N, C-alpha and C positions, 0 to 999 in steps of 0.2 A: 579499514575503519579509520575515521577521522573524528577528532574531538575539538569542541570549541568551549572554553570555560568562561563563565561569567564571574564577576566579582561577588563574593558572598552569596553563592547560588542557593536558590530555594529548593532545587532538585534537578533532575536530568530528564531531558526529552530525547527519545530515540525516534528518528524519522526513517521510514522504510519506503523507498521509491517504488514506482510502478514498472510495468513491462516496457521494454524498448528504451527506457531512459536511464538516468544515472543520478547520483547524489548532487551533482553540480547544478541541477535544475532547481534546487531547493535553497539556494543561497538567501533569497529574500526571506523565506520562512525561518531559516536558521537565525538570521539577523534579528527578526522580531522576537524570538524566544530568548536569545542571548541578551538583547536590550532590556527585556523584562525580567532578567535575573535568573535565567535557567541555563545550565550546561546543555550542550547538544551533542549527540553522537549520531553519525551517519556513515554509511559505507555504500559500496556498489555490490549488488547481488551477483552471484556467479553468472558468468556469461554476458554481463552488461557493464557499461561504463569502462573503468580502468581495470576491471577484473582480468586476470591473466588467462582465465579459462575461455574456451571457445565461445565466441560471441553468438548470442541468439540460441544457445543450446544448453540443455541440462540433461543429465541421464535420469534424474529423479527429483521430484519436487522437494524431497528431504534436504537437498543441497541448500535450498532457500531457508528451510526450517532451522537447520544447523547454524546458518549464518545469522539469522535474526536472534536466535537464542544466545549466540556469542555476544552480540551487541547489547542485549538486555543485561546479561551478566556483567559486562564491562560497565554499564551505566550504574549499577548498584555499587560497584567498587568506587566509582567516581563520586557520586553524591545522590543518595536516595532522598525523597521518594522518586520513583521512576514512572514516567508516562510514555506510552508508545503511540506514535502516529503512523498509520499505514495508508498509502494511497493506492487505490485500484488493485492491481495484482499484489502490491505491497501490503494492502489491507488483508487480502486473502492469505498471504504468507504469515501475517500476524495472527490471524484467526487460527490457522493450522498449527502454528507454533504453540499457542496457548492451549490448544486441544491436545497436543501430543506430548508436550514437555512439562509434565507435572512432576514436582510441585512448583515449577516456575511460575511466579506470580508477579504482577505489576500493580501499580496503584491506580491506574486508569488507562483506558484505551480510546483512541479517537480513530474512527474508520472513515476515510474520505472516499466517497464513490466506490465502495468495495466491488471488486470483480467477483461476483457470485453467479452471474450468468451473462454471457455476451449478448449484445443486442442483435448482432448479425452473425450467424453461423455459416460455415462452408456449406455448399450444396450437399445433398444426401450422398451423391456419388463421390464427392471429394472426401466426405467424412469417412465413408467406407474405405476408400483408398488409403487415407491416413492411418487407419487401423492396421492395414497390411504392411505399409511402409514402416510403421513403428517397430516391427519385428525384423524386417529385411534391411531397410536403409533408414535407421532412425535419425541420422544426421542430415538427411535431405531437407533443404530449406525452401521456403516459399514466402512470398511477400504477404505481409499482414493486411495491407490496404488501410491501415490506421494512419491517418495523416494529422498533422498538428492542427489544422483548421477544424477538425472534428473534436479536438480536445479542449480548445480554449478560444474565446473571442478576443483575447488580449493581443493586439497587433504587435506590440514590442516582443512578447514571448514568441509569437509566430516567426518573426524575423530572426530572432536568436536561434530558434530551433532549426531554421532552414540552413544555417551554416554550421550546425553542431555535428562534428564528425563522430561523436560518440553515440549519436542517436541511431538506434537499430531499426532497419526497415524489413529485415527477414528473420524468421525464426524457424527452428527445426520441427520436423514432424513429432519427434519425441517431446519437445517442449510443449507443443499444442496438446498432445494426448495427456501429458502430466497435468497441464492446466485444467483440462476438462475433468479429470479424475479428482483433482483437489477441490474444484468447485462443488462437485457432488459430495465429497467428504465433509465439506464445511457444513452441509445440511444434515447428512446422516450421523455425523458425530457432534451435533450441536449440544447434546447433553454433557459433553466432555469439556465444554468451554467453562472456564472458572467464573466464580461469582465476583466479578470486578466491575467497577463503574464503566459504562460504555457510552460513548457519544458517537452516533452515526450521522455523518454529514453527507447528504446525497444531492448531487446536482439534479436540478429539476428538468433541465433540457439535455440530459445525458445522451450523447450520440454513440457511445461506446459500450456501456454496460446497461443491463436491464434494471431500472430503478425499482421495479416492482419486486424483483428477486431480493433486493436489499431490504425492502420493507417486510417481505415474508420472513426472511431470516431473522430480522430484528424482532418481529412479533413472536417468533418461536423461542427466542432467547429467554432463559429463566433468571437472568441477572436481576437482583433486587433494585439496582439503580441503573436505569438506562434511559437515554434520550435520543429521539429521532428528529432530525431537522432536514427538511427538504428546501433547497435554495432555488426558488422559482426563477427561471430564465437563465440560470448559470449552466455552462457547459461542464464537461467531465472534470477538468482540473480546477476545482474550486479554489485552491490556494494560488492559482495563477490568473484567475479571472479579474476583470477590472474592479470587482467588488471585494477583492481578497482581504482588504484591511478589515472589512466588516466580518468576514468569515473568521479571520484570526481572532478578533475580539470575542466572538462567540466561543471559539475553542479555548481561549485563555480563561474565560469566565468559568468554563467547566473545570479546568485545572485548578483555578483559584478556590472553587467550592470544595474540591477534594482536599486541598491544603488546609482550609478552615476546619474541615471535619476531622483532620488528624491532629489538630492542636489540643 
């Protein structure tokens, strides 16, 4: 876990990265929050980035939940109020953490293109095979097929990712089965999600996750204060897109509104 502290901070932002990637890909976003008076906490999820655990593998999705819980608790020690931003699988990890770790509460949640359903699934045969391998050879790895050109239109980000040695291209069978189970649990356990302000920012031209699943989950959410915003023409990584400054301003406006309400 890493911390960046602002002068006279208004609160703390926790950023949870997505699958295959690491916290280092969020330097721009961290700088934006810090410049605007917020502390930032980020880390690498188990099996990703600089984590010492096996790359591209987890034994249980709870490993992610425990890690996110740790970051949120640290954020409250640093400077409340605390707002959590989760991208893609990181957004799923945030959802599952808040569903399972009661009475853990946050002051606001921003979900960026949450991974609630994959746009492209393995073939039926491969899916059945993965269920068997999950018990026999759970650490068996396969290529995800998710490339950076499907994630963002930003050419600078694409070039950087091409030379990023921490970027994961293979994941284990167990990782995939745990992801599928957790996506299902995000829906079946939706009533367990706390009543906190939620901003869901969904890429309009998402080539990785199913945007309609994001909208369905959002519409089923019983939170008293929730906002859904679809960004037409943007790819999956909305905070890396050429329009990211506009996306950030929208996210910041949401946080500012929560701060005004707490005065």
